[in-house]
N, C-alpha and C positions, 0 to 999 in steps of 0.2 A: 219763558226761556230758561235754559240751564247753562251751567258753565261749560259743558261739553260743546254746546252750540257756539259759544263765544270762542272757545278754543279752535273749533273748525274754521270759523271766520278768520281768526288771527293767522292760522296756518296758511290759508289761501290768499290773504290780502296784506299781511303786515310786512312781508319781506323776510330776508334772511335772519336778522338778529332776533326778531320777536317770534318767529315760527316755532322755536323751541318752547316758548311759553305756551303756545297753542298745543304742542304735543303733551305738555304736562296736564293741561286742562282736559284733554280728550282721553287720558289714560284712566286706569281703574285702581291706581294705588292712592289711597287717601292722602298720604303725606305729600305725594307729588302734586295731586290736585290742589291741596291746600297751599303749596308753594306757588303754584300758578295763580291761584286766586289772590294771594298776597301781592304778587308782582302786578297783576292787572289792577288791583285795588289801589296800589301805590301810584300807578300811572294815571288812573281815572278819578281817584278820590271817592270811590264808592265800592261797596261790597255787594251791591245788587247786580246780578248779571244783565238785566234789561238796561239799567242805567249805564253800566260799564260799556255795553255794546253801543249805545247811543253816543257815548263819549268817544269811543274809538272810531266810530264811523263819521261823526260830525266834527271832531276836534283833532286836527292834525298834530297839535302839541301833545296830546295824550298818547298818540301813537309813537311820537319821537321819544317821549319820556319812557314808554314801555320798552323801546329798543335800547335806550340807555341803561335801564334797569336790567335788561336781559344781558347786555354785554358785561355789566358789573358782576352779575351773578352767574355767569356762563358755566363755571365749574360746578356749582351746586345744581344747576339745571341739568347738566349732563349726567351727574351722579344719579339724580332722580330718574332720568330717562333710562339709564343703564339698569337701575333697580327694577323699573317697570318691565323692561325686556327680559331680565333675568327671571322675574316672577312668571312672565308669560311662557318662557321656555320650560321652566320647572313644571308649570301646570300642564303643558303639552306632553312632557315626558311622563308625568304621573298618569295622565289619561291613557297614553300608549302602554305603559306598564300594566295598568288595570285591565286593559283590553287583552293584552298578551296573557296575563295570569288567568283571565276568564276562559280564553281559548284553550290554554294548556290544561286547566282543570276539567274542561269538557272532554278533551282528548283522552284523559286517563280516568274518567269517571267509572265507578263500579257499575252503574246502571248502563246496560248496553244500548238502550234507547238514546240516552244522553250522549254517549260516546259516538254513536253512529249517525246522529241527526245531521251534523254539519257536513260530513262527507256525502251523506245520502242526498241532502238538498243540492249539493254541488253537482253530483252525477245526474240527478233528475233535470236540473236546469241546463246542463250541457247537452243532454239528449233532446230536450225541448228546443234548444237553439239549433241543433243539427236538423231536427225534423222541420223546423220553421224555414231553414234555408232551402231544404230540398223540396218542400211543398209549395213555396211561394216563388213565382217567377222573378219578382222584384222585391226582395225582403227589405223592410224598413230598418235602417241602421240603428235607430234609437231602440226599437224593440229588440233587435239582435243584441245590442249592447246591454240592455236590461237583463236579457236571458243569460248572458255570459258573465254578468257581474259576480254571481256566487262562485262559479268555477274559478274565475280569475283570482278572487279574494282567497279562496281556499288554497290555491296554488302559490300564494304569496304576493300576488300583484295587488298591492293596496293603494297604489296611485298610478295614474297614467304615465307620468314621467318615468317611473321605475321601469315600466314595460317598454316605453319608447327607447330609453337608454340601453336596456338589455338587447333589444332588437338591433339598434344602431351599432352596439358593440360587436354583436355577432356578425353583422354584415361587414363591418370594418375588419374584423379578424379574418374573415373568409377572403376578402380582397387582398389582404396582406399575406395570404397563404398559410395562416395559422388556423388553429381549431377554435371554434366559438366557445 
């Protein structure tokens, strides 16, 4: 067993006060995990995750002590959780930035094959989707969605919510008498 499993159990079973400690243990920031381990060790008297889990499950006093420690250290715990979220968001932004830079580099590449590959794949996939719809009496939505993934991504639809929001906005604008 590892500390992440202990953290998951705490988040599900320990109640409001201690659930923040569980969040520390399930995170991926070493300092936050160490703080969570310290709190659980202080409450259970052990730094072994298996023994700590046994204490938390079998000894209600250990769970009460963990809640007390969590309340006493709530500000510190919240700072650790904020740091974990900040790092997670920075990581997502870096991934997005790298993806965008890669796409832009391909769009302006000197090699015409590299420059035309992404739009070419999108057009081929779009024509395949259209052919699929007209050839089949009852096209499978999953296959159609797979065929339309490349054209949608190339057109800027990188997530379903974005497309749903744009369609909903266009419908709402038309009903209000405006332009989409």
